[in-house]
C-alpha positions in Angstrom: 78.6 56.1 -3.3 82.0 57.7 -2.7 84.0 59.4 0.0 85.0 63.0 -0.7 87.0 64.9 1.9 85.5 63.1 4.9 81.9 63.1 3.5 80.1 60.0 2.3 78.4 61.1 -1.0 75.5 59.3 -2.6 73.8 60.1 -5.9 70.3 58.5 -5.9 68.6 57.8 -9.2 65.4 56.1 -10.3 61.9 56.6 -9.0 61.4 57.6 -5.3 58.7 55.9 -3.2 58.5 55.8 0.6 59.8 52.3 0.6 62.9 53.5 -1.3 63.4 56.3 1.3 63.7 53.7 4.1 66.0 51.5 2.0 68.3 54.5 1.1 68.5 55.8 4.7 69.2 52.3 6.0 72.0 51.9 3.4 73.4 55.3 4.5 73.5 54.1 8.1 75.2 50.8 7.1 77.8 52.6 5.0 78.4 55.1 7.8 79.0 52.4 10.4 81.4 50.5 8.2 83.4 53.7 7.3 83.0 55.5 10.6 82.2 58.8 8.9 79.4 61.0 10.4 78.8 63.4 7.4 76.8 62.3 4.4 75.6 64.1 1.4 72.6 62.6 -0.5 72.1 64.0 -4.0 68.5 63.3 -5.0 68.3 65.7 -8.0 68.0 62.8 -10.5 65.1 61.1 -8.8 61.7 61.0 -10.4 58.8 61.6 -8.0 58.8 62.6 -4.3 57.0 61.2 -1.3 54.3 63.3 0.3 55.0 65.4 3.4 53.0 62.9 5.5 55.0 60.0 4.3 58.3 61.7 5.1 57.0 62.9 8.5 55.9 59.4 9.4 59.2 57.9 8.3 61.3 60.4 10.2 59.3 60.3 13.4 58.2 56.7 13.5 60.7 54.6 11.5 64.2 56.0 12.1 65.5 54.2 15.1 69.1 55.4 14.9 69.7 58.7 16.7 73.3 59.7 16.5 75.6 62.4 15.4 74.7 61.7 11.7 74.8 64.9 9.8 72.9 64.6 6.5 72.7 67.1 3.7 70.1 66.5 1.0 70.7 68.2 -2.4 67.5 68.5 -4.4 66.1 70.6 -7.3 64.9 74.1 -6.6 61.4 73.1 -7.7 61.1 71.0 -4.6 62.0 73.8 -2.2 58.5 74.2 -1.0 58.9 71.1 1.2 62.5 71.8 2.4 61.6 73.6 5.6 59.1 71.0 6.5 61.6 68.2 6.1 64.3 70.1 8.1 61.8 70.8 11.0 60.6 67.2 11.1 64.1 65.9 11.2 65.2 68.4 13.8 62.2 67.4 16.0 63.3 63.8 15.7 66.8 64.6 16.8 68.5 64.4 13.4 70.9 66.9 11.9 69.4 67.4 8.4 69.6 70.3 6.0 68.2 70.7 2.5 70.2 72.3 -0.3 70.0 73.1 -4.1 73.8 73.1 -4.5 76.6 70.6 -3.8 79.1 73.3 -2.7 76.8 74.7 0.0 75.9 71.2 1.2 79.6 70.3 1.5 80.4 73.5 3.3 77.6 72.9 5.9 78.8 69.3 6.4 82.3 70.5 7.1 81.2 73.2 9.5 81.0 72.7 13.3 
């Protein structure tokens, strides 16, 4: 985890399971509160495995209790693009600002915008 130009940046490695997702997002919230930075970039390109759409939907809708001005950019591999719009729509419906990217530059640009 580091701070780059007003953005909390995390690179997540290992094997991703739904329990890991909850832990990662809770860590992001704790870091954000301690640093008072609303923008975060989570780079998951080095992760092995992905949770199912249902697991992500359940987590976003039922488990995320913090609704705030958090703006989260996920950077992932192009091979996982087929689920990007689903994750973005689910997050938006839950009141979260979330966008999926394949490149760091585009993610940073979005986080710095409006």
